[in-house]
N, C-alpha and C positions, 0 to 999 in steps of 0.2 A: 744543186747537190741533193736536196730532198727528193726532187723528181727522179733523179738517177737511182737513189736508194729505193724509192717506191717501185720503179721498173724492175729492179733486181728482186725485190720481195715478191712482186707479181709473178715473175718467171719461176721462182722457186716454188711458190704455191701452186702454179700450174703443173709443174713437174710432179709435185706431191699428189695432186689430184689425179693425174694420169696414172701414177703408180698405184694409188688407192683403187682406181677403177679396174686396173689390170688384176690386182689381187682379188677384187670382188668377183670379177668374171671367172677367175681361176677357181675360186672357192664355191661357185654355184654348182649344184648337183648336175651330173651328166645323165641325161635320159637316153638309154640305149634301147633301140627297137629289137625285139627278139621274136623270131618266127618259131611257132610251135604247131604241132598237129592239133586240129580242132578236136575237142573232147578227150584229149589225153591228160594224164596226170600232170604232165609238164606244164600245161596251160594254167591249171589251178596253182601249181607249185610256184611258178614264176610270178604270178599275180600276188600271191601271199608274200613272197619274198620282197617284192617291191613295196608292199604295204609296210612290212617290218622295217625295211631300210628307210622309208620316209618317216616313220615314227621315230627312228633313232637319228634322224637328220644326217644320214650317211651321204657320201659323195656320189652314190650310184642309185639310179632308179631304172625301172624296166617299163617299157611300153609293149605289152604283149600283142603280137600280130598272129592271129590264128590262120592256118592254111589247111588245105585239104589233106595233104599227105606229105611223106618225107621228101619226095622229089620236089614238091613245091617249096619246101624249106630251102633246099639247095639252090633252086632257081632264083628265089628271092634274094639269097645272099650273093650269088654271082652277079645279079643285076644291080646290086647296091641298094635294093629297096629296104633292107634291114641291116642292122649292125651285128646281130647275133642270131644263132640258130641252134636248135637241138636236133641232132641227127644220129641215127644208129650207124655204126661203122660198117655194117653190111650193105648199106644203101649208097647210092652215088653221093660222093662227098663234095662239098664246095671247093672250087679251085682257088678262091680268093680269101680263104679263112684258115685258121689254125686252132688247135685245141686250147681251151682255157682250163676246164675241169672235166673229169669223168663223172657224169651224173649217176651212172650205175653200170653194172655188168649183167647182161642177160645170158644165162646158161641155157643150153639146149638139152631137152630130155625127150627120149622116146620110150614109152611105157606100154605094157600090155597087162591085162588081167591075169591073175595067177592060174586060172583054169583055161587060158586060151591056147596053151601049148606053144607059145612063141617065146623064144629066148634069144634069137639072133635076128639080124636084119635079113638074112637069107630066107628066114621063115615067113617074111612078109610078102613074098612073091604071090601075085594074084589076089592080094588082100586089100582092104580099104583102111586108110590111115586118116584119122581125124586131126585137122590142124586147128589148134586153139590159138586164136589171135591174141597177141600181146596187147592188152587194153591200155597199157601205159604209154605206148608209142603209136598205137593205131595202125600197126603194120603186121603183116603175116610173114611167115618164114618158109614159104614153099620153096623158094630158090635155094635155101640152105639145106632143106631136106633132099632136094634133088642132088646137091653136091655130095651129101653123105651117101646116098644110094649109088651114085656113080662110082664113088671110091670103092664100094663093095661089089662092083660089076653087076649092079641091078639097074636095068633100064628104067627110065622114068615111067614109061607106059606099062611097066610090069606091075605097077601098083596103082590104086585109085586114091586120089587125095580129095578130101572134102572138108570145108570149114565147119567147125562145130563150136558150141559154147560149152563152158565148164558144166553148166547145169544139165545139159542133155547128153554129155559124154558118157556118164555112168549107165544110163538107160540103153544107149546104143551099144555099149560094150556087152551088157547083159544079153541084149537081143542078138548079139553076134553080127550086127550090121557094121560094127567097127572091130578091127583086129587090134589096133593100137592107137595111141594118142601121141601126137608130137606137139610139144609146147616149149616156149622160150620165155624166160623171165628171171627175176631175181630169186636165187635159191632160198627156199624157206619161207617166202612171202608171196602174197598176191595170187595171180592165176596159176603159178607153178604149184604152190602148196595146195590150192583148191583142186588142181588136176590130179595130184598124187592121191588125195583123199577120195576123189571120184573114182579113180581106177581101183583103189583098194576096196571100195564098197561094191564094185561090180564083180569082184571075184571072191573065191572062198578063202583066200589068203592074202599075203602081202603083195603089193604090185611088183611086177617084174620090170626092172630098169634094163632096157636093152642096150648093150654096149654100142657106142657110136663107132668106135674103131678108127684107127689111123688118125687120131687127133693131132699128133705132132705134124704129120704131113699136111693135113687140112689147114692147120694154123700157118704153116710155112708157105703154103701156096695161095693164101688169100690175105690181102692187106687188112681186111676187116675182121678176121678171126684170130682168136688166141686160145691156147690150151688152158683148161681150168680143171681143177680137182674138186669134186664135191665130197666133203667129209662125210663119213658114216654117221647116221643119226641126224643129218641136217633137218629132216622133216619129222615132225612129232608123230607118235604112234605107239602102239603097244610094244613094238620092238623097233630097233633102229631102222630108219629108212633114209637112205639105202643101208643094207646090212654091212656093207664095206665101202671103202673109198671108191668113187666112181670118176673115171676120166671122161671128160667131154670137151666140147668147144664152146666158146662164148663170144658174144659181140659186145662192144662197149657203146653206150649211149652217151654222146659227148656234147658239151656246150662249146660251139665254135664261135670265134670272133674274127671279124674282118681284119686283114693285115694292114688296112689303111688306118686303123685306130692306133693312137699313140701308145707306146709301151707302158707309160705311167698309168694311163687309164685302165689298161687291161690288168695291170698289177693290182689296182684298186678293186677291179671287178672280181678277181680271184679271191682277194681278201674278203670281199663282201659275201661271196658264196659260202666260204667256210664259216663266216661269222653267223650267218642265218641258218646254217645246217642244224644245230641243236634246237633252234626255235621252231623250225618247220617240222621236226620229227614227231611232235605230238599229233599233228593232223595228218602228216604224210610220213609214215615209217620209212618209205623208200628214200627219204632225204638223208637218212643215215648212211646211205650207200655212196654219197658224194665223196669222191676221193681225188687225190692229185694224180695227174698223168705222169708218165715217165718223161723226165727231162733229158734223158740220154741223147747224145748227138745222133746215135744210130736208131732212134725210136722209129717204128714203122709209120706212125702218125705223128708228125712234128707238133711241138707245143709252141704256142705264140710266145715270142721273146719276152713280152711283158709279164706273162704268167710264169715263164721259166725263171725270170729274175726274182719274182716274189717267192716262188717255191724253193729256190736255191739260196735265198737270203742275200741276194745281190742287188736288191732294189736301191736305187739312188735316193739319198735323203733330199729334203727340200733344198738345202743349200747346195748339194751336189748338182741338182737339176738346174738351179738358177744361178750358179756361180758365175757363169759367163755373162748372164744378164746383169748381175750385180757389178761385175767388173766393167762391163760396157757402160752401165749407168753411172758408176763412179767417174769414168773417163768423161762422159758427157757433162756431168755436173761440174767436173773440174774445168772443162773447156768453157762452159757457160759462165762459171765463176770468174775465170781469167778474163773472159770477154767483158763481163760487167765491170770488173775492177779496172781494166784498161780504159773502158768508156768513161768510168767515173774519174780516173786519173787524167784522161784527156780533157774532159769538161772542166775538171778542177784546175788543171794547169792553164787552160785557156782563160778562165775567169780570173785567175791569179795574175796572168800577164796583163789582162785588161785593167785590173785594179791598180797594178804598179804603174801603168802608163798614165792613168788618171792622176794618181798621186804626184808623179814626176811633173806632169804638165801644170798642175795646180800650184806646186811649189815654185815653178818658174814664173807663173802669173803673179804669185805673191811677191817674188823678188822684183819683177818688172813694175808692179804697182807702187812699190816703195821708191823706185828710181825715176819715175816720170810724173810730170804734172800736166802732160798734154791731154786735154779733155777728149779729143778724138781717140787717142790710144787707150785711155781709161775705159771709154765706152766699148771698144773692141775686146779689151781684156774681160770686162764685165759680161759681155755676150758669150765669150768662149767659156768662161767659168760656169755660166748658167746652163749652157749646152752640155758640158761635162756632167754637171749635177743631175740634169734631166736624164741623160743616158744611163748614168750609174743607178739612179733610183728605179728606172725601168727594169734594169737587169736584176736589181735587188728584189723587186716585187715578183720576179720569175724565179726567185730562190737560188740565183747563181752566186750570191754573196751573203755571208753570214752577218750577224748583228755587230760583231767587232769591226768589220770592215766599214759598215754603214756609219758606226759611231766615229771611227777615225777620219773617214772622208768628210763627214759632217763638220768635225772640228776644223779641218783644213779649209773647207769652204767658208766657215765663219771668219777665219783669219784673213782669207782673201777679200771677203766683203769689207772687213774692217780696214784693210790696207787701201782698198779702192776708195772707201769713204774718206779716210784720212787724206789721201792724195787729192780728192775732189775738194775737200775743205781748204787745203793749202792753196789750191788754184783759185778758189773763190775769194779768199782773203787777199791774195796778191792783186786780183782784178779790182777789188774794192779800193785798195790803196792807190792803184794807178788812176782810177776814176777820180778819187779825191784830190790827187796832185794836179790833175788837169782842170779842176773847177775854177771859175772866174775869181772867186773869193781868195783862193790860195794864190792865184797868179797876181792878184792886186796886192795881197799881203806881202808877197815876195818883192 
């Protein structure tokens, strides 16, 4: 019985240990590999985000994987070499990933100095346009400028495009080696703000924001573009820059996650990104631009289901996620418990039948011992009683019988031995009387 209970306790402890191991593994932080362009702000931002999350013992960590350019990010994601990637929406996008969060929106600006005499895109024919690379993603936007020119019926070869830095753009505008500057980035910050100031310093007045034109059509005809309104006064200056609201197009820089990752993990990732947003803003003001993507079913760039569940407040709770496991676990425990109980009952009933058989036979031996004086029969009864006692004690030492049974059977054995001893004593006395009656003295006396 004790052995059966020990086996049952061992099984239950093993199940609890496995459950504890499962919860430990579930609670371990998940390290996600994220591909970013080398030297971009995203590289430093994600590293600091991982540091903050580790300090807060969050469930998410990042392993930053620097790559050469945006196309390398996409290739790494499609090859399964990384779990996450930050890619601008105007670049080739990964086929095996969906959006988690929008890191920022980069608006497009085409500007000329106030004294350049350029107010429209048509005025740029035969001129040179300086392309300011967006340092935060390490990509240029020549292909976007080409789309804008084409919409205005201006051939690509009708203008000259040359890469420039913000620092030398002002000098080139003053020297008239540049007619305009084309830049993309976060409105009001970074290279865009620096470019606005550079263009303003190159002319005698405020910079001229050349209208992009056809912004609605451009946004509709490209999966990576969207229309954006730049509010008057977005850029600091003596007067409002721009002087009035400006319609342009923008691209979104997005954090993509592989569709093979489980939804709950991506929900935790989205939560982590918004939790570190204010903590990163001190060192990286661009972090304040992190925002939720559209979770609409007709969104141009679909959102990962895990992120959508978090953003729409439809995340499953802990018990929702594991309700089926709890149910199955309860069923397994119930089956194991029933099996253990059945085993214990079977072993208990077997030992009980064995005990009853021993008692019944010993009582029969007790009755026979009182009824016979045959020495041979008494020896056989003694031998059988000894065998029963030996078998019973062997079973008792294996804990098949409790102390009460041992005590009861020991009492019966004692009665059997007494009966056998009494019968032997009676047989011996009779034999002595017979021997005395056959002696010569008694025969002569008779």
